[in-house]
N, C-alpha and C positions, 0 to 999 in steps of 0.2 A: 504494499499500499504506500504509494508515493505521496508524501505530504508537501503541498504547494502553498507557501505563504502568499496572502493576498495583500495588495496595496491599492486601496481605493483613493483616487485623486479627485479633489474638488477644490476649485480655487487655488490650485497649485500646492495644496496641503494634503497630508495623509489623514484620511478620516475613516470612520466606520458609521454605518447607519443601522438602525434597528428595523427589521422587516422591510428594508428598502425605502423607508420614509425619510424624505429629505429634511423634515423638521426635527427628526430624532437623530441628530448628528453629533458625533464626538470627534474632536480633533485630537489625534494622538501625537503626531509629529508635524512640524512645520516644513520639513525638508524630505520629500519622498525619496530623493537620491540617497541620502544617508540611511534612510530606513531600508532601502534595497541592499545597501552595503552591509548593514547590520545582519539582515537575514542570511546574506551570503556567508558572512563570518560564522554564523551559527549553523552552517552546513546545508543551506537550501540548495536544491538541485535544479530548480526552475522557479520562476516567479510569475504570479498572475496579477496583471495590472488592469484596473478598471477606470476609465475616464468617466466619472459620474456626470460631469458637465456635458460631455458629449452624449451620454445616454439620454439626457433630458432634452438637449437642444439640437443634437446632431452636428454641433461644431467640433473643431479639433484644437481648442485653445490650449489644451494641456500637452499637445504634441511635443513642444520643446522639452518639457520635463521628462516625458517618456523616452525621447531620444537620448537625453543625458543619462538616464538610468541604464539604457542599453549599452552605452559607451563606457560606463564605469563599473560594470560587473562582467564576470566571465562565464555566466550561465545563461541558458535560454530564457527568453521572456515571451509570454503570450499576453495579448492585449484585447480588450473588449470595451464597448461603450461608444455609441454613436457612429458605428460603421455602417454606412448606407450604400456605398457605391464601390465599384471595382477600383476607382482611383484611390479611395480611402484605404482599401486593402493593399494596393500596390505601394502607396506611400509608406505604410507601416512596415511592410516586408522589405522595402528598399532601405529603411532606416536600421535594419538589423533584427527586428522582431521576428521570431521563428513561427509563431502561429497567431492567427487573427480570429477573433470570436465574433460571430454574427448573431445578433439577438433579434431586435424588433424587425429588422429587414427580412429575416427569414419568414416572418408572418406576412408583412406588408408586400414584399417582393421576393417570393421564394425562388424565382428564376435566378436571382443574384447568386444564390448558393450554388446552383448548377454551373453557372458561368465561372464562378470563382474556382470551383474544383477543377473545371476543365482547364483554366488558365494557369493556376498556381499549384495544382495537385492536392490530393486529399489530406496529406500530412500538414499542410499549411492552414487548413480551414477547420474550425470548430463551430458548432452551433450551440449557443447558450439557450437552454430552455428553462425558463423561470416559471414555476407553476403555483397557482393559488387554487386550492380545491380541485386540482386536476386540470385546470384551464390555464392557458398560456398568458402570462402578464407581459406587457410591452411598455415602451417609452419610459425606461427607468423605473418600471413597476408602478407607474402612475395610472395605468389602464389595464383592465383584464379583458382579453378577447373571448370569443365563444369557441375558440379552437381547442380541442383536446390535446394535451401535451404529448401523449403517445402517438396520436395520429400525425402530429407534426414531425415527430421523430421518424416515423415510417416513411413519410413523404421525403424527408431529407436523405434517408437511406437509399431511396431510389435514385438520387442524384449522385451517389457515391460517397456520401458522408461516412466517416469512420469513427468520429468521437463527438460526444455530447457532454456539455457541462450542465448537470441537472441541479437546480436549486428549488427547494421548497421555501417559498417566501415567508411563510408563517414561522419558520425556524430560524431564519437568517438573523444573526446578531443577537439572538436571545440566550445563547449558552444553555439551551435546554435539550441538546442532543439532536442529531439529524433524524430526518424521517426515513428510517430504514425500510419500512414497508413500501413507500412510494418509490424510493430509489431502486430497490430490488425489482419492483414491478416494471419500471422503465427499462431496466437492463434486460430483463427476461423477454418482455414483449417486443422490444425494438431490435434486440440482437446487435446493438452497437456498444462500443466501449464507452463506459461512463466515468466521468470525473464527478464525484459527489461534492456538493457545496451547501453550506448553511447549517448552523446549529451546533457545530463541534464545540464541546465545552471542556475537553481535556482528553487524557490518554485513554480513558475507558471507552470513549466514543470511537477512537481509532481502532481499538480492539474489536468493537462491535462491527464496524465497517469492514474490517478485514474478513469477516465471515461472508461478505458478499463478493469477494474476489472471484470465486468459481463462476459467478453469474455475469462477470464482465465489468465489475466496479473495481478499477485498478488504481485509483488515485483520489485524493480529497483536497479541496481548497480550505485552508484554515485562516481565519481573520482575527476576530475579537479575542479568541482564546489565547492566541499568541501575544497580542498587544497587552493583554492583562495578565500575562505570566501564569497561565493555568497549568503549565506542564512542569513537573518536578525538576527537570534538568535546567529550566530557565532560572531557578533560584541561584544555582551555582554559577551559571553564566553571568548573571547580573552582578554578583559579588566580585567575580574576577574582572569584569569590565570596569567596575568602579576604580580598581587599583591600576588599571592599564591606560587610563586616559583614552577612552574608546575612539574619539574622533581621530587622534593621531594614529592609532592602530589601524583604523579603517583606511586611512591614507596610505600607510605602508603596505597594507594588504593588497589594495587595488593597484598600486603603482609598481610593486616589485614581485609579489609572490604568486599572484594568479592573473596574469595577463590574459585578456580575452583571446581565445583561440579561434582562428578563422574557421568558418564552416560549422560552428556549433549548432546542433539541431536538437529538437525536442525528442 
């Protein structure tokens, strides 16, 4: 079970939302680049970035921040939020992002997914399916469509899609555990590889999710639990970092020890 730290960017800052509600926002770090470097130091293998402003408005105002993150770490980065066109996808992939996540556009313009897979290949494209009571939520979770989440997954599979990020909105940011039943149901009925997202509160939830590996759930995105130090190992890390002047250690790490390797892939 691959653990993928999430960095949600809003107004150039690293924030977390509860149940995707923009009014329930907590700012954890003012600098998303340093946040990315911290998760890398703590052994992240891939990062999940979400442009929350883009998800709401369709703009790419946070693109410079995302590009800076890609340039300053040596691991793959996947990005979602406000991706509506082939040019959006091309721009991110050209900047060094390894995978692009299509959300709202998969509902509003499903042919975009087909075109993207044809042009960029199935490894570069993920569809994010965010569900509320089994129905797909769109536009930064501000609207719920009439489309069934599994039906959308099956439609995307016909286009050659190989991976879905599945989020149960009711669980996201609540630290109450993931929706294991819905996640398993999505994996079994779609037959597509699933990255689970939403609700992880600590190590016990990772153990529970690992039981879904045989069904195709092979990774999980973790946000709030990491930011609030809910994993036992983080207590030790934080104590060590206090004595090491973390910012200087981050600088040394990125400049000397782990140079970004060409051709890094997810």
